[in-house]
N, C-alpha and C positions, 0 to 999 in steps of 0.2 A: 501729233508732233508740234512742239512749241516753236515760235519764231526763232528762238535762240538755237534750238536743235537743228533747224534747217541750215544754220551757218556752221554746224559742227559735223563730225563724222562718227559713225558708230564703230568705234575701234574694237569692240568685242564681236564683230561679225566674223563668221566663218569664211566669208569671202576675202577677208584680209589676213587669213591664216590663223586666226584664233582657234584654239582647240581645248577640249576637256582633257586634263591629264589625270584627274582623280574624281571619283564620286563615291560617296558613302553608300548610295543605293540608287538604282534606276530600274526598279522592278517593273513598273507599269509603262514607262516611256523613257527613251534614250535621252540622256542629258544634252547631247549634241544638237538635238532638235531646237532647243531654245536659242541657239546662236544664229539661226537662219534669218535672213533679211525679210523674207516674205511674210505677210500677215498670217497669223495662226488660222487654221481652218477646223471645222467640225465635221467628223465623219461618223455616221451611225454604223460603225464596224467594230468587231471584236477580234482579238487575237488570243494566243494561248495564255496571256496574262490578264486579260480582261478587256474593258472598253479601250479602243485605240484613242490616244490623246496626242495632240500636236504640241509637244513641249516636253519638259522634264517632269517626271512624276515618280515619287518614291512610294514604297509600301507603307502601310500604317504602322507606326512605331508602337511597341509595347514596353517601352522603358522610359527613363527620364532624360534621354539624349536628344540630339537633333541631327538632321541630315545636312550635308554640305557638299560642295564640289569646288574644285580648283581649276581655274582657266589659265592657260599660257597665252598671252596676247600675241598676235601675229607680228606686231611691231611695238617697240617701246612707245608709250603714249602718255599724254596728260589727259585726265578725265575730269570734266566739269559737271556733267549731269548723268544721272542713272535713271533707267526706266525699267520697271518690272511689270510685266503684262501677265495677268491671270485669265485671259480670254478663254471661255468655255470651261474653266475650272470653277465650278460653282459649289459643289459639296466636298471638294477635295483640294481647295487652295490652302496655302500656308497662312496662318493668322499673322505672321510677321517674318521679316527677313533682315539680314545685315550683310554688309559687304566690306571686306578688308582687301588691302593690296600690299605688294612688296616690290622692291626694285632689286632684282637679282639677275642681271643680264648674262652672267657667266655660270649660273647654276644649272645643272641638268634637271630634267623632269624628276628623276629619281631622288635627287637631293631635296627638291621642293616638297615632294610627296612624303618621303620617308623620314625627313628631319625637319618638320615644320617649325619646331621650337628653336632651331638654329637660325631661322629667318626672321628678320625684323618686319613685322606686319603693322601697317597703319590703317586707321579707320577711314573709309570713304563714306560709309553710311552706318550709323548706329542702329541697333535693333528698332525697326519701324513697322507700324501696322500696315497690313495689306487687307484686301477684301476680295469677294468673288467677282469673276468675269469683268475685270476693269483694268485700266492702265494707271500705274502709280509712278509719278516723277519726283525725283529728289535731287537736290544740289549736292555735289561731292564735297566732303569736308576737307579733302586733301587733293591738291591739284598739281602736284609735281610728277615727274616721270615715274612710271611703274611698268613692270613686266608681267605680273601675275595678279589674278584676282581670286579671292576666296569668298564664295557666296554661301551663307548659312540660312537655312529655312527652319522655322520653329513651329512645331517639332518635325513636321513632315508635310507632304503634299505635292502640288504641282505648279510649275511656272511655264506659261506658254512661250514667252519670249523675254530675253534679257538683253538690254542694250546699254552701252556705256558711251556717252557722247563726249567727244573731245577732239584732240589733235594728235597726229602722229609726231613724235619727237624726231627731228631730222637726224639721220645717221651720217655722221661726218665722214665715215669711211667711203661714202658715195663720191666725195670730191676726187678720189683717186681713180674713179672708173670712167670709162668713155663708152659712147654708143649705148647708153642705157635709156630706157623709156622714162623721160622726166615728167610725164603726166600720168604715171601709174598711181592708182590710189595707194599702193603699198609704199610709194616714195613720198606720200603726203599730199599729192595733188587733190584739189577739191573742185567740184562743180559749184560755182558761185551763183549763177543765175541762168535761166532760160526763159525766153519769152513765151514758150509753149512746150508742155510736156504731156499732151493729152493721152498718148498711147504708151509712152515710155520715158523714163527719167534721164536727164542729161548725164548724171553720174555713172550710168551704165557703161558709157563709152570709155570710161577710165579703167575698167576691169582688166586684169592681166590674162584672164582665161578667155578662150574663144567663146563667142556667143552661143547660147544653147538653142535659141529660137528667136522669132521676130519680136517677142516681148522682152528680150534681154538686151535691148538697145535703146537709143533715144529716137522717139518718133513723135512728130507734131501732127496736129489735125490738118485736114485739107484746107489750104488757104483760099478764101473766097474774096480777098481784097488785095490791092496792090501791096508790094513789099516782099519781105523774105523773113525767114526764121533764123534765130541765132542763139548761141549759148556762150557763157563766159566761164573760163577755167583758170584757177589760180595754182601756180606751181609752189612747191614747198620752199624753194630757194631759187635764186637766179640761175639761168641756164643758157647755154648756147646750143642752138639746134643745127643738126647736120642733115637729117632726112626725116621724112614723114610717111606714115602709112594710114590710110583711111579705108575702112572695110564696110561694105554694104551687104554683108552676109545675111541671107534670108529676106532682104528687101528687094523684091522683084517688080511688083506693080506699084511700088510706093517709095522708091529710092529718090533722092534729090537729083534734079537735072545737073546741078553743078554745086561746087562749094568754094569758099575762099577762107583765108585766115588773116586776121589783124592781130597785132601784138603790141605789148607795151612793157616798159620797165617802171613799175610803181611799187616799190617795196613797202611803202606805208600808205594804206588806204583802208576804207571801210566798205562793207557790202552795199551800203546805201549809196555811196558816192561812185563806186566802181562802174555801175551801170551807165550813169551819165558820162563818166570819163571815157567809156568804151566807144562812144560815138566818134571820138576824135583820134582813136589809135591809128598807128601807121600800118599800112598794108604790108603783110609779111609773105603771103603766098597768094598770087593773083588767082582769079576765078579759073577753076579747072572742071572739065566735064567728068561726070561719073557714069558708071555702068551698073547694072543690076548685079547683086549677089556676087561681089568679088572684091579682092583687095587691090588698092591702088597705091603706087609708090612714087614718091617725089624726092629726088636728091637735092643737094644744096645748089645745083644750077638753076632750080626753079624758085629758090628763095630770093627775096629782094634785099636782104641784109643778113649779117651774121652777128648782130649786136646782142648782148644779154637781154633776156626777157623774164618777166615774172608772171605775166598774164597773157592769155590768148582769147580771141573771140572767133568762134567758128560760125561761119555764115552758110546756110544751106538755101539754095534757090530752086523753087520758091518755098518748098516745104518737103516733108518726107521723113525717111528714117535712115539712121547710121548705126551700125552695131558697135564699132570700135574706132578709136582715134589714138594713134601713138606718135609721139614726137621723140626721136632719138637724138641724143647729144650728150652733153656733160654739164654737171652742176659746177658753179664757180662761187667762191666766197663773195659775199656782198662788197667787201672792200676792194676786191679785184674787179668786180663787175663795174664799179663806179669809174675805174680807170679806162674801161673800154668803151664807154658811152661817148 
């Protein structure tokens, strides 16, 4: 993953609701597999179609056509970079691929699939060379909001993972909703920085689903020096918080002793400067004790202010693991947020 990709989000992830709505062929391996966030694996196993492969794999074509699939993105998104991973596809990789996109938020899946010529498709990636068992990164030629992707492989073969890095386009309908989780990945929140992610990444705590196991959360190494661990999260838009939930599900011998939150309103900043700025943020939720393997709830009586925020810093003392963090409240327009500061 490039440094730039670390600042972006894989908007083609199945975790964000992206799904395959059409594929010309998936004889050897299900197309949905390539949307997984986990790295591809190799298994020396066979099923009724042949060798099991962790990705999308089509049969060998015997004509002059090519295979393709269509994805419906979980959220309207802007895509800046594309990644096509052919890990473990050595004698069965596609020699090349291309990617197109469209913006059709009101079209049904059936309309997209059955009437593709009625849709205006734009090119994100022109037909480009691939190779065996490697990761290929490309800059997107079109970086405006899109809802669907069409991936063509020439002529056939397999892709282990497909990722589209960018930003979720904020849904203005959210302004009318209250008591929503404003740090969900599906509302565009991003994990910006963590001082340690040895056992699990900070971004995991932003998932909307329940944790599957201890590896599906944020977990730091055992701290052997003074201090504490922390992570920084950026909201998609300013928000006012009403209540908080933090979950230590599956963390029993390794949950943090306590945690606290600091917050700030900084609508214009960079990833490089935000870490330094975070040292001076205002305390939002004072240090609270945690217990193993359970959800903890804090209403607005625990919060030190109700001002709009754009970023939070979660501090865990001294180290350990958290499966989920949710901040419930409402988004407000930036011009309205300025008036409340």
